[in-house]
N, C-alpha and C positions, 0 to 999 in steps of 0.2 A: 847717307842712309838710303836714298832712292836707288843708288847704284847697287847696293847690297840686295835690296829687294828685287830689283830688276834681274840681277844675276841669279838669284834663287829661282825666279820665274823662268828664266831662260833654260835652266837645268830641267825644270818640270816639262817644258815644251819639248826639249831635246829627247827626253825619255820617251815621249809619246809620239812625236811626229817626225823625227829625223830617221831616214832609212839607213840601213847599213850600206856601205860603199864597197862593192866587190868583196875582197877578202878582208877588208878593214873592219874590225869589230869596234863599235863604239864602247867607251869605257863606262858601261852601264850594266846594272843588274835589275831585272824586273821582278825577281822573286816569283811567288806563285801567282798564277792568273786564274781568277774564278769568274765564271759567267753564271748569273742568276737573273732570270727574267730578261729585262732589257738593259741590265747593268753589267758592265765588265769591271772587275775589281783587280787591281794589281796589289799584291801584298809586298810590303817592304821594298818599293822601288828605290834605287840608289844610282847616282851618277856622279862622276867626278871628271874634272878636266881643267882647261885653262881658258881664261877670257882672251879677247882679241889682243890685249896688251900683255899677255903671258902671266897673268895672276891666277894662281890655283883656286879652285872652288870644289866643294862637295855638297851634295844635296841628298837628303833622305826623307822619307815619309813612311809612316806606318802603313798607309794605304792610299791609293788614288782610284777614284771611281769615275766611270764615264757611262752615261746613259746613251745607248745607241739611238734613241729617239731625239736626243739633244747632243749631237756629236761635237758641237762647238764649246761645250761646257764640261770642265773637269772639276770634281770635288776632291779636295785634298785633306788628309787627316794626319795629325801629329807631325807637322812639318819642321824640319831643321836644316839649316844651311850654314856653311862656313865659307867665308870669302876673304881672300887676302886683299887688302886695300892698297892704293898707290903709295901710302906712307909706310908700307910694310906691316901695319897692324892687321889684325884679323878680327872680323866681325862675325859673331854667331847670331843667327836669326832663328827664333822658335815661335811657332804659332800652333794653337790647338787645331784650327781648321782654316780652310780657305777654298775659294773657287777661282777658276781661270777661264775667261771667255776668249777663245782663240780668235774669233772674228774681230772683236773690238780691242783685243790686246789689253784687257783690263784684268788685273789680279786683285782679288779682295781677300785680305787676311782677317780672320775673325777670332775672337776669343783668346785673350792672353797673348798678344803679340809682344815679344820681348827681344830686344837687341842688346848685345853686350859686345863692347870693343876692347881689345887688349890695350888700346891707347887711353882708356879710362872713362869713356862715356857709356851710358846705359839709357835705354828708352823703353817705356812700357806704354802700350796703346791698347785700347779695347778693340779697335777696328782700323784698318788702313786700306784705302783704295788706291791702287797703283796703275797709272797709265804707262804701260811698259814702253810703248813707242816714243812717248815724249819724255819719259823719265820723271814724271811728276807723281807726288804722293799727297793724298788728302785724308785727314782724319777728322770727321765731324763729331767725334766723341772725345772725352777727356784723354789728355796725354801727359806724361811725366818724363822729363829728361834729366838725367844726372850728368853733370859735367865734371871735369877734374877740379873745378873751383866753385861749384854751386849747383843749383837746380832750377828748372823751369817747369811750371805746370800751366796748362791752359785747357779750355774746352774745345779748341779747334787748332789744327795745325795744317799748313799747306807748304809743300816743298816743290819748288819749281826750278827750272834751268839746271836739271840734273844735280840738284843739291846745292847749287850756288846761292839760292835764295830760300830762306826758311821764314815763314810768317806764323806767328802765334796770335790767336784772338780769343775773346770771350773769357773774362776772368783770369787774365794772365798774371801769374805770380812768379817773381824771380828772386832767388837768393844767391848772392855772390859772396864767397868767402875770400877775403883778401889774403894774398900770399904774404905771410909774416916776414919771410926773408927779404922780399923786395921793399917793404916799408922800413925795415931796419937799415937796409943799404942806402935808402934815400935820406935817412936821418943822419947818417955818418958823414 
């Protein structure tokens, strides 16, 4: 999950901070650019490409805003990212809004953060704070995770070591649905 969020963030940063290289055009579309007061708004920014290990990704947003008086912070609206994972599954990440602080490399996704994987898991969070540099994710608000064989809900979640360690705390409830095929096989 943190790798997906980090990939989505990397796409946002690339749209705004990566220069074009000679005649090479980055695979991105900025849409319309609107300047109003101290804010620069990009309508429908979109970028696609490949991760360092050749996995495809695509990122879109309805809009991205940057206040020129706060150049290190971007506000994102109606965010959607699709990332191919190492197991060949695809994860779709959607969030109503978010902010990215370029200096601290912190991405905060707010309001209806929803992840769905073709491998069968789904996650819903109210808010997630991602340390992009370290690959860590923290949600201090309720989370719900659907697995292929159950569900986990908690008041807090922390993902560390780039997803290798996931800790749930505060009112953790877990439901595991046993695989009926495996219990029948063990009885025979």
